[in-house]
C-alpha positions as a Markdown table, in Angstrom:
| # | Residue | x | y | z |
|---|---|---|---|---|
| 1 | Unk | 226.6 | 31.1 | 117.9 |
| 2 | Unk | 229.5 | 30.9 | 120.5 |
| 3 | Unk | 227.2 | 29.3 | 123.0 |
| 4 | Unk | 226.1 | 26.7 | 120.5 |
| 5 | Unk | 229.7 | 25.9 | 119.5 |
| 6 | Unk | 230.6 | 25.3 | 123.2 |
| 7 | Unk | 227.5 | 23.1 | 123.6 |
| 8 | Unk | 228.4 | 20.9 | 120.6 |
| 9 | Unk | 231.9 | 20.6 | 121.9 |
| 10 | Unk | 230.6 | 19.3 | 125.3 |
| 11 | Unk | 228.4 | 16.8 | 123.6 |
| 12 | Unk | 231.3 | 15.5 | 121.5 |
| 13 | Unk | 233.5 | 15.1 | 124.6 |
| 14 | Unk | 230.8 | 13.1 | 126.4 |
| 15 | Unk | 229.4 | 11.1 | 123.5 |
| 16 | Unk | 230.2 | 7.5 | 123.1 |
| 17 | Unk | 229.5 | 7.4 | 119.4 |
| 18 | Unk | 229.5 | 10.6 | 117.3 |
| 19 | Unk | 228.3 | 10.3 | 113.6 |
| 20 | Unk | 228.9 | 13.2 | 111.3 |
| 21 | Unk | 226.7 | 13.5 | 108.2 |
| 22 | Unk | 228.3 | 15.7 | 105.5 |
| 23 | Unk | 226.5 | 17.4 | 102.6 |
| 24 | Unk | 227.3 | 19.6 | 99.6 |
| 25 | Unk | 227.9 | 22.7 | 101.8 |
| 26 | Unk | 231.3 | 21.2 | 102.7 |
| 27 | Unk | 232.2 | 20.9 | 99.0 |
| 28 | Unk | 231.2 | 24.4 | 98.1 |
| 29 | Unk | 233.4 | 25.8 | 100.9 |
| 30 | Unk | 236.3 | 24.0 | 99.2 |
| 31 | Unk | 235.6 | 25.7 | 95.9 |
| 32 | Unk | 233.6 | 22.9 | 94.3 |
| 33 | Unk | 230.6 | 24.4 | 92.5 |
| 34 | Unk | 227.1 | 23.4 | 93.6 |
| 35 | Unk | 226.1 | 21.8 | 90.3 |
| 36 | Unk | 222.4 | 22.5 | 90.9 |
| 37 | Unk | 222.9 | 26.3 | 91.5 |
| 38 | Unk | 222.6 | 29.0 | 88.8 |
| 39 | Unk | 225.5 | 28.7 | 86.4 |
| 40 | Unk | 226.1 | 25.1 | 87.4 |
| 41 | Unk | 226.5 | 22.0 | 85.3 |
| 42 | Unk | 222.7 | 21.4 | 85.3 |
| 43 | Unk | 222.1 | 24.7 | 83.5 |
| 44 | Unk | 224.2 | 23.4 | 80.5 |
| 45 | Unk | 222.9 | 19.8 | 80.6 |
| 46 | Unk | 219.6 | 18.2 | 81.1 |
| 47 | Unk | 219.8 | 15.9 | 84.2 |
| 48 | Unk | 217.3 | 13.5 | 82.5 |
| 49 | Unk | 219.9 | 12.8 | 79.8 |
| 50 | Unk | 222.2 | 11.2 | 82.5 |
| 51 | Unk | 219.9 | 8.6 | 84.0 |
| 52 | Unk | 221.8 | 5.3 | 84.5 |
| 53 | Unk | 219.5 | 3.5 | 82.1 |
| 54 | Unk | 220.5 | 5.9 | 79.3 |
| 55 | Unk | 224.2 | 5.3 | 80.0 |
| 56 | Unk | 223.7 | 1.6 | 79.7 |
| 57 | Unk | 221.5 | 1.9 | 76.6 |
| 58 | Unk | 223.6 | 3.8 | 74.1 |
| 59 | Unk | 227.0 | 4.9 | 73.0 |
| 60 | Unk | 225.8 | 8.4 | 72.4 |
| 61 | Unk | 224.5 | 8.7 | 75.9 |
| 62 | Unk | 227.8 | 7.4 | 77.3 |
| 63 | Unk | 229.7 | 10.0 | 75.2 |
| 64 | Unk | 227.5 | 12.8 | 76.5 |
| 65 | Unk | 227.9 | 11.5 | 80.0 |
| 66 | Unk | 231.7 | 11.5 | 79.9 |
| 67 | Unk | 231.7 | 15.1 | 78.5 |
| 68 | Unk | 229.7 | 16.2 | 81.5 |
| 69 | Unk | 231.7 | 14.1 | 84.0 |
| 70 | Unk | 235.0 | 15.5 | 82.7 |
| 71 | Unk | 233.7 | 19.1 | 83.2 |
| 72 | Unk | 232.7 | 18.2 | 86.8 |
| 73 | Unk | 236.0 | 16.5 | 87.6 |
| 74 | Unk | 238.2 | 19.6 | 87.0 |
| 75 | Unk | 237.1 | 21.5 | 90.1 |
| 76 | Unk | 237.0 | 18.2 | 92.2 |
| 77 | Unk | 240.6 | 17.4 | 91.3 |
| 78 | Unk | 241.8 | 20.8 | 92.3 |
| 79 | Unk | 239.8 | 21.1 | 95.5 |
| 80 | Unk | 241.5 | 20.9 | 98.9 |
| 81 | Unk | 240.0 | 20.1 | 102.3 |
| 82 | Unk | 238.7 | 23.1 | 104.2 |
| 83 | Unk | 238.7 | 23.7 | 108.0 |
| 84 | Unk | 235.5 | 21.6 | 108.4 |
| 85 | Unk | 237.1 | 18.5 | 106.7 |
| 86 | Unk | 240.3 | 19.0 | 108.8 |
| 87 | Unk | 238.3 | 19.2 | 112.0 |
| 88 | Unk | 236.4 | 16.0 | 111.2 |
| 89 | Unk | 239.7 | 14.2 | 110.5 |
| 90 | Unk | 241.2 | 15.6 | 113.8 |
| 91 | Unk | 238.1 | 14.3 | 115.7 |
| 92 | Unk | 238.9 | 10.8 | 114.4 |
| 93 | Unk | 242.5 | 11.1 | 115.5 |
| 94 | Unk | 241.2 | 12.1 | 119.0 |
| 95 | Unk | 239.0 | 9.0 | 119.0 |
| 96 | Unk | 235.9 | 11.2 | 119.0 |
| 97 | Unk | 234.4 | 10.1 | 115.7 |
| 98 | Unk | 232.5 | 6.9 | 115.0 |
| 99 | Unk | 232.2 | 7.6 | 111.3 |
| 100 | Unk | 231.5 | 10.3 | 108.7 |
| 101 | Unk | 228.6 | 9.6 | 106.3 |
| 102 | Unk | 228.9 | 11.7 | 103.2 |
| 103 | Unk | 226.7 | 12.6 | 100.3 |
| 104 | Unk | 229.7 | 14.1 | 98.5 |
| 105 | Unk | 231.7 | 12.4 | 95.7 |
| 106 | Unk | 234.9 | 14.5 | 95.9 |
| 107 | Unk | 237.1 | 12.4 | 98.2 |
| 108 | Unk | 238.0 | 15.4 | 100.4 |
| 109 | Unk | 237.5 | 13.4 | 103.6 |
| 110 | Unk | 240.2 | 11.1 | 102.4 |
| 111 | Unk | 242.5 | 14.1 | 101.5 |
| 112 | Unk | 241.8 | 15.5 | 104.9 |
| 113 | Unk | 243.1 | 12.4 | 106.6 |
| 114 | Unk | 240.1 | 10.4 | 107.7 |
| 115 | Unk | 240.8 | 6.7 | 107.4 |
| 116 | Unk | 239.0 | 4.6 | 104.8 |
| 117 | Unk | 237.0 | 2.6 | 107.3 |
| 118 | Unk | 235.6 | 5.7 | 108.9 |
| 119 | Unk | 234.2 | 7.2 | 105.6 |
| 120 | Unk | 230.8 | 6.0 | 104.2 |
| 121 | Unk | 230.3 | 7.4 | 100.7 |
| 122 | Unk | 226.5 | 7.1 | 100.1 |
| 123 | Unk | 226.7 | 8.6 | 96.6 |
| 124 | Unk | 230.0 | 6.9 | 95.5 |
| 125 | Unk | 233.1 | 8.8 | 94.5 |
| 126 | Unk | 234.4 | 10.6 | 91.5 |
| 127 | Unk | 238.0 | 9.8 | 92.3 |
| 128 | Unk | 238.1 | 6.4 | 90.5 |
| 129 | Unk | 236.3 | 4.6 | 87.7 |
| 130 | Unk | 234.9 | 1.1 | 87.5 |
| 131 | Unk | 233.9 | -1.3 | 84.8 |
| 132 | Unk | 230.2 | -1.9 | 84.9 |
| 133 | Unk | 230.7 | -5.5 | 83.8 |
| 134 | Unk | 233.7 | -7.0 | 85.6 |
| 135 | Unk | 234.0 | -4.3 | 88.3 |
| 136 | Unk | 237.7 | -3.7 | 87.6 |
| 137 | Unk | 238.8 | -0.4 | 89.2 |
| 138 | Unk | 240.8 | 2.3 | 87.4 |
| 139 | Unk | 242.5 | 5.5 | 88.6 |
| 140 | Unk | 240.4 | 8.4 | 87.4 |
| 141 | Unk | 243.3 | 10.4 | 86.1 |
| 142 | Unk | 244.4 | 7.4 | 83.9 |
| 143 | Unk | 240.9 | 7.4 | 82.3 |
| 144 | Unk | 240.8 | 11.2 | 81.9 |
| 145 | Unk | 244.1 | 10.9 | 80.0 |
| 146 | Unk | 242.5 | 8.4 | 77.6 |
| 147 | Unk | 239.8 | 11.0 | 77.0 |
| 148 | Unk | 242.3 | 13.8 | 76.5 |
| 149 | Unk | 244.0 | 11.8 | 73.9 |
| 150 | Unk | 240.8 | 11.4 | 71.9 |
| 151 | Unk | 238.8 | 8.6 | 73.3 |
| 152 | Unk | 235.1 | 9.5 | 73.4 |
| 153 | Unk | 234.0 | 6.7 | 75.7 |
| 154 | Unk | 236.5 | 4.6 | 77.7 |
| 155 | Unk | 236.1 | 0.8 | 77.9 |
| 156 | Unk | 237.6 | -1.9 | 80.1 |
| 157 | Unk | 240.9 | -3.4 | 79.1 |
| 158 | Unk | 240.0 | -6.8 | 80.5 |
| 159 | Unk | 236.4 | -7.4 | 79.4 |
| 160 | Unk | 235.5 | -4.5 | 77.1 |
| 161 | Unk | 232.7 | -3.3 | 79.4 |
| 162 | Unk | 231.7 | 0.4 | 79.7 |
| 163 | Unk | 233.7 | 2.4 | 82.3 |
| 164 | Unk | 231.9 | 4.9 | 84.5 |
| 165 | Unk | 233.0 | 7.0 | 87.4 |
| 166 | Unk | 232.2 | 5.2 | 90.7 |
| 167 | Unk | 229.4 | 7.7 | 91.5 |
| 168 | Unk | 225.7 | 7.0 | 91.9 |
| 169 | Unk | 223.8 | 8.4 | 88.9 |
| 170 | Unk | 220.2 | 9.3 | 88.6 |
| 171 | Unk | 218.2 | 6.0 | 88.4 |
| 172 | Unk | 221.1 | 3.9 | 89.8 |
| 173 | Unk | 220.6 | 1.9 | 92.9 |
| 174 | Unk | 222.2 | 3.1 | 96.1 |
| 175 | Unk | 225.2 | 1.1 | 97.2 |
| 176 | Unk | 223.8 | -1.7 | 99.4 |
| 177 | Unk | 226.7 | -2.1 | 101.8 |
| 178 | Unk | 227.3 | 1.6 | 102.4 |
| 179 | Unk | 223.5 | 2.4 | 102.8 |
| 180 | Unk | 223.0 | -0.4 | 105.3 |
| 181 | Unk | 226.1 | 0.5 | 107.3 |
| 182 | Unk | 225.0 | 4.2 | 107.3 |
| 183 | Unk | 221.6 | 3.2 | 108.8 |
| 184 | Unk | 223.2 | 1.0 | 111.4 |
| 185 | Unk | 225.7 | 3.6 | 112.5 |
| 186 | Unk | 223.0 | 6.3 | 112.6 |
| 187 | Unk | 220.7 | 4.1 | 114.8 |
| 188 | Unk | 223.6 | 3.2 | 117.1 |
| 189 | Unk | 225.1 | 6.7 | 117.8 |
| 190 | Unk | 224.3 | 9.0 | 120.6 |
| 191 | Unk | 225.3 | 12.2 | 118.8 |
| 192 | Unk | 224.5 | 12.9 | 115.1 |
| 193 | Unk | 225.9 | 16.1 | 113.6 |
| 194 | Unk | 224.7 | 17.2 | 110.2 |
| 195 | Unk | 227.2 | 19.6 | 108.4 |
| 196 | Unk | 226.4 | 21.4 | 105.2 |
| 197 | Unk | 223.4 | 19.4 | 104.0 |
| 198 | Unk | 220.0 | 20.7 | 103.0 |
| 199 | Unk | 218.6 | 17.3 | 104.1 |
| 200 | Unk | 216.2 | 17.0 | 101.1 |
| 201 | Unk | 217.9 | 14.3 | 99.0 |
| 202 | Unk | 216.5 | 10.9 | 99.9 |
| 203 | Unk | 217.2 | 8.3 | 101.2 |
| 204 | Unk | 220.3 | 9.9 | 102.7 |
| 205 | Unk | 218.3 | 12.7 | 104.3 |
| 206 | Unk | 216.4 | 10.1 | 106.5 |
| 207 | Unk | 219.6 | 9.3 | 108.5 |
| 208 | Unk | 219.0 | 12.2 | 111.0 |
| 209 | Unk | 215.5 | 10.8 | 111.6 |
| 210 | Unk | 216.9 | 7.3 | 112.2 |
| 211 | Unk | 219.4 | 8.8 | 114.8 |
| 212 | Unk | 216.7 | 10.9 | 116.5 |
| 213 | Unk | 214.4 | 7.9 | 116.8 |
| 214 | Unk | 217.2 | 6.1 | 118.5 |
| 215 | Unk | 217.4 | 8.9 | 121.1 |
| 216 | Unk | 220.6 | 10.5 | 119.8 |
| 217 | Unk | 221.1 | 14.2 | 120.1 |
| 218 | Unk | 220.8 | 15.9 | 116.7 |
| 219 | Unk | 222.9 | 18.9 | 115.7 |
| 220 | Unk | 222.4 | 20.7 | 112.4 |
| 221 | Unk | 225.2 | 23.0 | 111.1 |
| 222 | Unk | 224.1 | 24.5 | 107.8 |
| 223 | Unk | 224.0 | 27.9 | 106.1 |
| 224 | Unk | 220.2 | 27.7 | 105.4 |
| 225 | Unk | 217.3 | 26.2 | 107.3 |
| 226 | Unk | 216.5 | 22.5 | 106.7 |
| 227 | Unk | 213.2 | 20.4 | 107.1 |
| 228 | Unk | 214.7 | 18.9 | 110.3 |
| 229 | Unk | 215.5 | 22.0 | 112.2 |
| 230 | Unk | 212.5 | 21.8 | 114.4 |
| 231 | Unk | 213.4 | 18.3 | 115.7 |
| 232 | Unk | 217.1 | 19.1 | 116.2 |
| 233 | Unk | 218.5 | 19.6 | 119.7 |
| 234 | Unk | 220.6 | 22.4 | 118.4 |
| 235 | Unk | 220.8 | 24.3 | 115.1 |
| 236 | Unk | 223.7 | 26.6 | 114.0 |
| 237 | Unk | 223.3 | 28.6 | 110.8 |
| 238 | Unk | 226.6 | 29.6 | 109.2 |
| 239 | Unk | 229.6 | 28.4 | 107.4 |
| 240 | Unk | 230.7 | 24.9 | 108.3 |
| 241 | Unk | 234.5 | 25.6 | 108.2 |
| 242 | Unk | 234.7 | 28.3 | 110.9 |
| 243 | Unk | 232.0 | 26.6 | 113.0 |
| 244 | Unk | 233.7 | 23.2 | 113.0 |
| 245 | Unk | 237.1 | 24.9 | 113.7 |
| 246 | Unk | 235.6 | 26.6 | 116.7 |
| 247 | Unk | 234.0 | 23.3 | 117.9 |
| 248 | Unk | 237.3 | 21.5 | 117.5 |
| 249 | Unk | 239.2 | 24.2 | 119.4 |
| 250 | Unk | 236.8 | 23.9 | 122.3 |
| 251 | Unk | 237.0 | 20.1 | 122.4 |
| 252 | Unk | 240.9 | 20.4 | 122.5 |
| 253 | Unk | 240.8 | 23.0 | 125.3 |
| 254 | Unk | 238.5 | 21.0 | 127.5 |
| 255 | Unk | 240.4 | 17.8 | 127.0 |
| 256 | Unk | 243.9 | 19.3 | 127.5 |
């Protein structure tokens, strides 16, 4: 593993554009449950109940959705960046990061210190709420307070439209601007580092393939094997936090 960490550090130092692709493994290392795992939210709720079309169609579906979303938000609000998030933010400060493309909705890259323009949130964010009609944006905690006071479903103050966390639900279209930018950045980079993703959720999981086809080096850092391990230039199996901390340390030593 140490040899792999040193190699990734060297590639980062010499790369012109490094893109980091972050998955759920980063969130779990910050204490956010993997909602698909045993004991997770999807054991209590049926994912099919939360398709976007159902949310649009009925008040009852919206009420059930907000019960589930409130349960998920508790751990997200408490979570703090782990060493992997902090390393990614430090790489930006060192001008060694083109962008971070994330599948996560927890806002931890923002908390870690990455700048807004460097973060591409493919699946949206749970940290704020939007009106589906007029697109007005609300602070998430403000809406959670309405629910705590007894509201079953929150609605927009301006137009009366239904409010929903700014996450991408089952059956909801991927955000066009973010998806297009992620593909562009992936195809233009010369180093693509996957951290904490199983690389099975599409279309996000196709980003490493886009990068590899454009002749970028592909690094995969993940606890478990992924479908892309065989095509990667380097695979490190283990926890993202300690591995990224080690990589950052080597980058700093070699640049000092």
